[in-house]
C-alpha positions as CSV (number, residue, x, y, z in Angstrom):
1,M,-17.8,3.2,21.1
2,K,-14.2,2.2,20.5
3,T,-11.9,1.0,17.6
4,K,-10.0,-2.4,17.6
5,V,-6.8,-0.5,18.8
6,E,-8.5,0.7,22.0
7,L,-10.1,-2.7,22.6
8,A,-6.7,-4.3,22.3
9,D,-5.5,-1.7,24.6
10,I,-8.2,-2.5,27.1
11,L,-7.7,-6.4,27.1
12,S,-4.0,-5.9,27.8
13,K,-4.6,-3.7,31.0
14,D,-7.7,-4.2,32.5
15,D,-10.3,-7.0,32.8
16,S,-12.9,-5.8,35.5
17,R,-14.9,-3.6,32.9
18,I,-14.8,-6.6,30.6
19,K,-16.4,-8.9,33.0
20,E,-19.4,-6.5,33.2
21,W,-20.3,-6.9,29.3
22,K,-23.2,-8.5,28.3
23,N,-23.6,-7.7,24.9
24,V,-20.3,-6.8,22.5
25,V,-21.0,-6.0,18.9
26,M,-18.1,-5.7,16.3
27,I,-18.8,-4.0,13.1
28,Q,-16.3,-4.9,10.2
29,C,-15.5,-2.9,7.0
30,V,-16.2,0.5,8.7
31,G,-14.3,3.1,6.3
32,S,-13.1,0.4,3.7
33,R,-14.2,-1.4,1.0
34,N,-16.0,1.5,-0.3
35,K,-15.6,3.9,-3.2
36,E,-13.3,6.4,-0.8
37,N,-11.2,3.4,0.1
38,P,-11.5,0.1,-1.9
39,N,-9.1,-1.8,-0.2
40,C,-9.5,-4.8,2.1
41,S,-7.7,-3.9,5.3
42,R,-6.9,-7.6,5.6
43,V,-5.9,-7.4,9.6
44,C,-9.6,-6.5,10.6
45,C,-11.3,-10.0,10.7
46,Q,-8.7,-11.7,12.3
47,Q,-8.2,-9.0,14.6
48,A,-11.8,-9.0,15.6
49,V,-11.9,-13.0,15.8
50,K,-8.9,-12.8,18.0
51,N,-10.6,-10.1,20.2
52,A,-13.6,-11.9,20.4
53,I,-12.0,-14.9,21.8
54,A,-10.0,-13.0,24.2
55,I,-13.4,-11.4,25.5
56,K,-15.0,-14.8,25.9
57,E,-11.9,-16.4,27.8
58,I,-12.3,-13.5,30.3
59,N,-16.3,-13.3,30.2
60,P,-17.6,-16.7,29.0
61,D,-21.3,-15.1,29.3
62,A,-20.7,-12.1,27.1
63,N,-22.7,-12.5,24.0
64,I,-20.7,-11.2,21.1
65,F,-21.8,-10.3,17.7
66,I,-19.4,-9.9,14.8
67,L,-21.4,-8.0,12.0
68,H,-19.5,-8.6,8.5
69,R,-20.2,-8.5,4.9
70,D,-18.0,-11.5,4.7
71,I,-15.0,-12.9,7.1
72,R,-11.6,-13.0,5.7
73,T,-9.5,-15.1,7.9
74,Y,-6.4,-16.0,5.7
75,G,-4.5,-19.4,6.0
76,F,-4.2,-20.9,9.5
77,A,-6.1,-17.9,10.8
78,E,-9.3,-19.8,9.8
79,D,-8.6,-22.3,13.0
80,Y,-9.2,-19.2,15.1
81,Y,-12.7,-18.4,13.4
82,K,-13.7,-21.9,13.9
83,K,-12.6,-21.5,17.8
84,A,-14.5,-18.6,18.0
85,R,-17.8,-20.4,16.6
86,E,-17.1,-23.1,19.1
87,L,-17.0,-20.4,22.0
88,G,-20.2,-19.0,20.9
89,V,-19.5,-15.8,19.1
90,H,-22.2,-14.9,16.8
91,F,-21.3,-13.9,13.1
92,M,-23.9,-12.3,11.6
93,R,-23.8,-10.9,7.9
94,F,-25.0,-7.9,6.2
95,K,-25.2,-6.8,2.4
96,E,-22.9,-4.3,0.7
97,H,-25.1,-1.3,0.6
98,E,-27.0,-2.2,3.9
99,E,-24.5,-1.3,6.4
100,P,-25.6,-1.3,10.1
101,K,-26.8,1.9,11.7
102,A,-25.4,2.9,15.1
103,E,-27.4,5.6,17.0
104,Q,-28.3,6.6,20.5
105,V,-31.6,6.0,21.7
106,D,-32.2,6.9,25.4
107,G,-28.5,7.5,26.3
108,K,-27.8,3.9,25.0
109,I,-26.1,2.8,21.8
110,Q,-28.5,1.0,19.2
111,V,-27.2,-1.0,16.4
112,S,-29.8,-1.8,13.9
113,F,-29.1,-3.8,10.7
114,K,-30.8,-6.7,8.3
115,D,-29.2,-10.1,8.7
116,I,-28.9,-12.2,5.5
117,T,-29.1,-15.3,7.2
118,L,-32.5,-14.6,9.2
119,G,-33.7,-12.3,6.5
120,R,-35.0,-10.1,8.9
121,D,-34.2,-6.6,10.8
122,V,-32.1,-7.1,14.0
123,T,-31.7,-4.4,16.8
124,I,-29.0,-4.8,19.2
125,I,-28.4,-2.6,22.7
126,P,-24.8,-3.5,23.2
127,D,-22.6,-2.6,26.3
128,Q,-19.6,-2.1,24.1
129,L,-19.8,-1.3,20.3
130,I,-16.2,-1.7,18.5
131,L,-15.5,-0.5,15.1
132,S,-12.9,-2.2,12.5
133,V,-11.7,1.1,10.9
134,G,-10.3,0.6,7.6
135,V,-6.5,0.9,6.9
136,V,-5.3,3.9,4.8
137,A,-2.0,5.2,3.7
138,G,-0.1,7.8,5.5
139,D,1.4,10.9,4.6
140,T,3.1,9.5,1.7
141,E,3.1,12.3,-0.9
142,E,6.1,14.0,0.2
143,L,8.5,10.9,0.8
144,A,7.1,9.8,-2.6
145,N,8.2,13.3,-4.1
146,I,11.6,12.9,-2.5
147,I,12.7,9.5,-3.6
148,K,10.9,10.1,-7.0
149,A,8.6,6.8,-6.3
150,P,5.0,6.6,-7.8
151,L,2.0,5.9,-5.6
152,T,-1.4,4.2,-6.2
153,G,-4.8,5.9,-6.1
154,E,-4.9,4.8,-2.6
155,R,-1.6,6.7,-1.9
156,F,0.5,3.3,-1.2
157,F,3.6,3.2,-3.1
158,L,3.6,1.3,-6.4
159,E,5.7,-1.5,-7.2
160,A,7.8,-1.6,-10.5
161,H,6.2,-5.0,-11.8
162,V,3.9,-6.8,-9.7
163,K,5.4,-10.3,-10.5
164,L,9.2,-9.6,-11.7
165,R,10.1,-6.9,-9.3
166,P,7.4,-7.0,-6.4
167,V,9.3,-5.0,-3.8
168,D,11.4,-2.8,-6.4
169,T,10.1,0.7,-7.0
170,Q,10.8,2.7,-10.3
171,S,13.6,4.2,-8.6
172,D,16.5,2.3,-8.5
173,G,17.8,1.2,-5.1
174,I,14.5,1.8,-3.4
175,F,12.5,-1.0,-1.9
176,I,9.0,-1.2,-0.2
177,C,7.7,-3.8,2.1
178,G,4.8,-4.2,4.3
179,M,2.1,-1.5,4.7
180,A,4.1,0.9,2.8
181,H,3.0,-1.2,-0.1
182,S,-0.4,-2.1,0.7
183,P,-2.4,-3.3,3.7
184,R,-0.5,-6.5,5.1
185,L,-0.6,-9.1,7.6
186,I,2.5,-9.4,9.8
187,D,3.5,-12.5,8.2
188,E,3.4,-11.1,4.8
189,T,5.2,-8.1,6.0
190,I,8.2,-10.2,7.2
191,S,8.5,-12.0,3.9
192,Q,8.3,-8.7,1.9
193,A,10.9,-7.2,4.4
194,L,13.2,-10.1,3.8
195,A,12.6,-10.0,-0.1
196,A,13.6,-6.1,0.3
197,S,16.7,-6.7,2.2
198,S,18.0,-9.3,0.0
199,R,17.3,-6.9,-3.1
200,A,19.4,-4.3,-1.3
201,C,22.1,-6.8,-0.2
202,T,22.5,-7.7,-4.2
203,L,23.3,-4.1,-4.7
204,L,25.5,-3.4,-1.8
205,S,27.6,-6.6,-1.8
206,Q,28.9,-5.9,-5.2
207,D,32.2,-3.7,-5.7
208,S,31.3,-2.0,-8.9
209,I,27.6,-1.8,-10.5
210,D,27.2,-2.4,-14.5
211,V,24.8,0.4,-15.9
212,G,22.6,0.0,-19.0
213,G,24.7,0.8,-22.3
214,V,21.8,3.1,-23.5
215,V,22.3,6.6,-21.2
216,A,22.3,10.2,-22.3
217,K,25.4,12.3,-22.1
218,V,26.2,16.0,-22.2
219,D,28.6,17.6,-24.2
220,P,29.5,21.0,-22.1
221,D,30.9,22.7,-24.9
222,L,27.2,23.2,-26.5
223,C,25.2,23.1,-23.5
224,A,23.9,26.5,-22.6
225,A,22.2,25.6,-19.1
226,C,18.6,26.2,-20.4
227,L,17.1,23.7,-18.0
228,I,15.1,22.3,-20.6
229,C,16.4,18.9,-20.0
230,V,16.0,19.3,-16.3
231,R,12.3,20.0,-16.6
232,A,11.8,17.4,-19.4
233,C,13.4,14.2,-17.7
234,P,10.6,12.2,-16.1
235,Y,13.2,10.8,-13.9
236,E,14.7,14.0,-12.9
237,V,18.1,13.1,-13.3
238,P,19.9,15.9,-15.3
239,F,21.0,18.9,-13.1
240,I,23.4,21.9,-13.5
241,N,26.7,21.1,-11.9
242,K,29.4,23.5,-10.6
243,D,31.0,24.4,-14.1
244,G,27.2,25.8,-14.8
245,V,26.4,23.4,-17.3
246,S,24.0,20.3,-17.3
247,E,25.3,16.8,-16.3
248,I,23.7,13.5,-16.4
249,D,24.5,10.9,-13.8
250,I,24.7,7.6,-16.1
251,S,24.1,5.2,-13.0
252,K,20.5,7.0,-12.8
253,C,19.9,7.4,-16.4
254,H,17.1,5.5,-17.8
255,G,18.1,5.8,-21.5
256,C,14.4,7.0,-22.5
257,G,16.0,9.8,-24.9
258,I,13.4,12.5,-23.9
259,C,16.3,15.0,-22.7
260,A,18.2,14.3,-26.2
261,A,15.1,15.0,-28.0
262,E,14.1,18.2,-26.2
263,C,17.6,19.7,-26.3
264,P,17.5,22.7,-28.6
265,A,21.3,22.8,-29.0
266,K,21.9,19.3,-29.7
267,A,24.2,19.2,-26.8
268,I,22.7,15.8,-25.5
269,T,23.3,12.3,-27.4
270,L,21.9,9.1,-26.4
271,S,24.4,6.3,-26.8
272,H,23.7,3.9,-29.7
273,F,21.2,6.5,-31.0
274,E,23.2,9.3,-32.0
275,D,22.3,11.3,-35.3
276,N,25.1,9.9,-37.2
277,Q,24.0,6.4,-36.5
278,I,20.5,7.1,-37.1
279,L,21.3,8.7,-40.6
280,A,23.4,5.8,-41.7
281,Q,20.6,3.5,-41.4
282,I,18.3,5.9,-43.1
283,D,21.0,5.9,-46.0
284,A,21.2,2.3,-45.9
285,L,17.6,1.7,-46.2
286,M,17.1,4.3,-49.0
287,E,20.0,2.7,-50.8
288,A,18.1,-0.6,-50.5
289,L,15.1,0.8,-51.7
C-alpha cells in the first residue's frame, strides 16, 4: 500500500518492480471530501491519471483500476483522461457513503466495493494498492497569529474578498497564493503567485503611501497606559511606546473606532468622528426639529 507521492518516486527511479505488477488499484478521495476535510484536493485525479498512463507505458499488460466518486480532470487534463481510457485503464465509480474497503486476507490485500455502473459488489486482489490522500493545511495557526491573518475552517489562509481582493489578506501588505490559500493546481498557483507579486509591487513601487482619512490618534497627555486599547483593537495596532503611553500607527489603523469608544480617559479620538463634531451634528438636528 502506497500513496501517490510514493508511487511517483517509484516511477522516477525503478521500473523493474512495475513490470511485475498485474493488478493495480488506485482509490481516490482518501481523507478528503468528507466531514473532517470537505475540500476536493484537486490534484489527486490528475495525478492518478498521469501515474496510470506512466504504468501502462512501462507495463502495458497491467490491469489498472481507478476507484472514484467522480473524476475531476480540470481543463486540458481531460485529454489525459481520454488517453488513459484508450490505454485500457478501468475507471470504476462508487457511491459517496459506500467507500471501498481494503483488508488483508491470507497475507494479501483485498479491495472490495460496489460499482455503480455494474450495480454489483466487486473484489480485487491487487499487486499494488495506491491511495490518493487528501490535501490538508499545514501548521498555519502560529503564522496566522504572527501576521494577524484569519484562517478558514480548514486552516487555509482566508482572502480579504473572494472577487475584489482574491490574493490579499485582511492584514495590509500580506498576500497569499497557492496551497496557502486552498488546494491548487500548479498553473493556478503560478497565476496566483503572479497576482500576489503584482499586488506587492504596487506598494513597493511607490515613494509614499496615502493612508485612509479615518484613523485614530492618541493624546499622550491624557493617556494612562491602561492597555485597554491594546486589548480591544481587533487588528492589534495600538502599543505602548518608549515614553510609556499608547501609540497608534496610522498606516495600520483601520479606523474602526473601537479603541476610541473603549478608552476610559477619552485620550483617543477618531478623525472626522470627534466628540465636538458629533455633538454639533446632534445640536443641528435638534434645532431642525
